[in-house]
C-alpha positions in Angstrom: 78.1 83.7 93.8 81.6 82.2 93.5 82.2 84.3 90.3 81.7 87.4 92.4 83.5 86.4 95.6 86.7 84.9 94.1 87.9 88.0 92.2 87.0 90.3 95.1 88.7 88.1 97.6 91.9 87.8 95.5 92.2 91.6 95.2 91.4 92.2 98.8 94.1 89.6 99.8 96.7 91.5 97.8 95.7 94.8 99.3 96.0 93.5 102.9 99.7 92.8 102.3 100.3 96.2 100.8 98.5 97.9 103.7 100.7 96.1 106.2 103.8 97.2 104.4 102.5 100.8 104.2 101.9 101.0 108.0 105.5 100.0 108.6 107.1 102.3 106.0 104.9 105.4 105.9 106.6 108.7 105.9 106.0 110.8 109.0 104.1 114.0 108.1 104.8 117.1 110.2 103.9 120.7 109.9 107.5 121.5 108.9 107.6 118.6 106.6 109.8 118.0 103.6 107.9 117.0 100.5 106.4 113.6 100.6 107.4 112.8 97.0 110.3 113.9 94.9 110.4 114.1 91.1 113.7 113.7 89.3 113.3 115.5 86.0 116.3 113.7 84.5 114.5 110.4 85.0 110.8 111.1 85.2 110.5 113.4 82.1 112.2 110.8 79.8 110.0 108.1 81.2 106.8 110.1 80.6 107.9 111.2 77.1 108.9 107.7 76.1 105.7 106.3 77.5 103.5 108.8 75.6 105.3 108.0 72.4 105.0 104.3 72.9 101.3 104.6 73.9 100.6 106.6 70.7 102.4 104.0 68.6 100.9 101.1 70.3 97.3 102.3 70.0 97.9 103.1 66.3 99.1 99.5 65.7 96.2 98.0 67.7 93.7 99.8 65.5 95.3 98.1 62.5 94.8 94.6 63.8 92.8 92.2 61.5 89.5 90.8 62.5 88.3 87.3 61.8 86.4 85.8 58.9 83.2 84.0 59.6 84.9 80.7 58.9 87.6 81.5 61.4 85.0 82.3 64.0 83.1 79.1 63.4 86.3 77.1 63.7 86.8 78.4 67.3 86.2 75.6 69.9 86.0 76.0 73.7 88.3 73.0 73.9 91.1 75.3 72.5 90.9 77.5 75.6 93.2 76.6 78.5 91.4 74.7 81.2 91.9 77.4 83.8 90.0 79.9 81.6 87.4 77.6 80.0 84.9 77.7 82.9 84.5 81.5 82.6 83.3 81.8 79.0 80.3 84.1 78.6 78.4 85.4 75.5 78.7 89.1 74.8 76.4 91.3 76.9 76.1 94.9 75.7 74.4 96.1 78.9 77.1 94.6 81.2 79.8 95.9 78.8 78.5 99.4 79.2 78.1 98.9 83.0 81.8 98.1 83.2 82.7 101.5 81.8 81.2 103.3 84.8 84.0 102.6 87.2 86.4 103.2 84.3 85.1 106.7 83.6 84.8 107.5 87.3 88.2 106.2 88.4 90.2 108.1 85.7 89.5 111.7 87.0 88.9 110.6 90.6 92.5 111.1 91.9 92.5 114.8 90.7 89.4 115.4 92.8 91.0 113.8 95.8 94.2 115.8 95.3 92.1 119.0 95.2 89.9 118.2 98.2 92.5 116.8 100.6 94.2 119.6 102.5 97.6 118.0 102.6 97.6 116.7 99.1 96.3 120.1 97.7 99.7 121.6 98.4 101.3 119.1 96.1 98.5 119.0 93.5 100.6 119.4 90.4 103.3 117.0 91.6 100.7 114.4 92.4 99.0 114.9 89.1 102.3 114.4 87.3 103.0 111.2 89.2 99.5 109.9 88.6 99.9 110.7 84.9 103.2 108.8 84.9 101.5 105.8 86.5 98.7 105.7 84.0 101.2 106.2 81.1 103.2 103.2 82.3 100.1 101.1 82.6 99.1 102.1 79.2 102.5 101.2 77.7 102.3 97.7 79.2 98.7 97.3 77.9 99.4 98.5 74.4 102.5 96.3 74.2 100.5 93.2 75.2 97.5 93.9 72.9 99.8 94.8 70.0 102.0 91.7 70.2 99.5 89.1 71.5 96.4 88.2 69.4 94.0 86.4 71.7 90.2 86.1 71.1 87.9 87.3 73.7 85.6 84.8 75.4 82.6 86.1 73.5 84.1 84.8 70.3 83.6 81.2 71.5 79.9 81.7 72.3 77.5 81.1 69.4 74.9 83.3 71.0 77.2 86.3 70.6 76.4 88.4 67.5 78.5 87.3 64.6 79.5 90.9 63.7 80.9 91.4 67.3 82.8 88.1 67.1 84.4 89.1 63.8 85.7 92.6 64.7 89.4 93.3 65.3 88.5 94.4 68.8 87.4 90.8 69.5 91.1 89.9 69.3 92.2 92.2 72.2 91.5 89.9 75.1 95.1 89.9 76.5 95.2 91.6 78.9 92.3 93.4 80.7 93.0 97.1 80.1 89.9 98.4 81.9 90.9 96.5 85.1 94.5 97.7 84.9 93.7 101.4 84.4 91.0 101.3 87.2 93.4 99.5 89.5 96.1 102.1 88.8 93.8 105.0 89.6 92.2 103.8 92.8 95.4 102.2 94.3 97.3 105.4 93.5 94.8 107.2 95.6 95.0 104.7 98.4 98.8 104.8 98.5 99.0 108.6 98.3 96.5 109.0 101.1 98.5 106.6 103.3 101.7 108.5 102.6 100.1 111.9 103.4 98.2 110.6 106.4 100.3 107.9 108.0 98.6 108.5 111.3 95.1 108.0 109.8 92.9 105.1 111.1 91.1 105.0 107.7 93.9 103.9 105.4 92.4 100.4 105.3 89.1 101.9 103.9 91.0 103.4 100.9 92.8 100.1 100.1 89.6 98.1 100.6 87.6 100.5 98.5 90.2 100.3 95.8 90.1 96.5 95.9 86.3 96.4 95.7 86.2 98.8 92.7 88.9 96.9 90.8 87.3 93.6 91.6 83.9 94.8 90.5 85.3 96.0 87.2 87.0 92.7 86.7 83.8 90.8 87.4 81.8 92.8 84.9 84.5 92.6 82.2 84.4 88.8 82.5 80.6 88.6 82.7 80.3 90.8 79.5 82.4 88.2 77.6 85.3 90.6 77.2 88.1 88.9 79.2 89.2 85.5 80.6 90.2 85.2 84.2 93.9 85.1 83.3 93.6 88.4 81.4 91.9 89.9 84.4 94.5 88.6 86.8 97.4 90.1 84.8 95.5 93.4 84.4 94.9 93.5 88.2 98.6 92.9 89.0 99.7 95.6 86.5 97.2 98.1 87.8 97.8 97.5 91.5 101.6 97.5 91.0 101.6 100.7 88.9 99.3 102.5 91.3 101.2 101.6 94.4 104.9 101.4 93.2 104.9 104.7 91.3 104.3 106.8 94.5 106.4 104.5 96.6 109.4 104.8 94.3 109.1 108.6 94.4 109.1 108.9 98.2 111.5 111.7 99.2 113.2 109.5 101.7 113.8 106.8 99.1 114.8 109.2 96.3 117.4 110.9 98.5 119.0 107.6 99.4 122.5 107.7 97.8 122.5 103.9 97.6 119.5 103.9 95.3 119.7 104.6 91.6 116.9 104.5 89.0 118.4 104.6 85.4 117.1 104.1 81.9 118.6 101.1 80.1 118.7 100.2 76.4 121.1 97.3 76.1 118.3 94.7 76.2 115.5 96.9 75.0 113.9 100.0 76.5 113.1 100.1 80.2 114.3 101.1 83.6 116.8 99.6 86.0 116.6 100.0 89.8 120.1 99.6 91.4 120.8 99.5 95.1 124.3 99.5 96.6 124.7 97.4 99.7 
């Protein structure tokens, strides 16, 4: 029971703080409204283009990772795992692994359905779709970077009851971090944030954030129970997903984007990325 409650409570705790901030900062929606979100082509198009290129490169490199030999697998010891992850080692479960794909496949197209059904969002369908795509691309870029540069065995590798062929695959080295959790979190929290911004007067905003937390937490629980990820992998995946899903729409709020004191610029002096500057 603790294994179910803890991940759900942690995600719900994070969403409560986000919800409180949204209530304070939501944009007032009127019949003669300005657009809720603003896209700056000079910034957003390069971000998306660079993200797509990096995602393509990252996935191509991930597919080239080496697996393990049987001797390497047998040399793995649970004592090698950090103490904070050791308690959550499970053997591979094909059925639970497949179960964890259900929220993944449902969450990916879900925002598009919400944008089309909601009367207010429908007017900005293509803008919201672009921003949602941008959020997913950024999440993907972080995920492919982590998996490409970090070789960490999944929990299932440390369990002798897991099939040897599964323990030896290159995919068994992609534990860090939890991509399913990150992408599901990005999707459902983007919906929650967009709904809150388009319906600041709604009494049901909490339900969207809570639902997003439950779906993300359930995905996290199943990914661990299937032997696919350690709690630390899941924690980082959750943070990445929630942050991308919420901050992408927040940083594109029209009121914020038109603030002359705020600048969002690409930087390359210390690597590729973005800089957010605010003049006091």
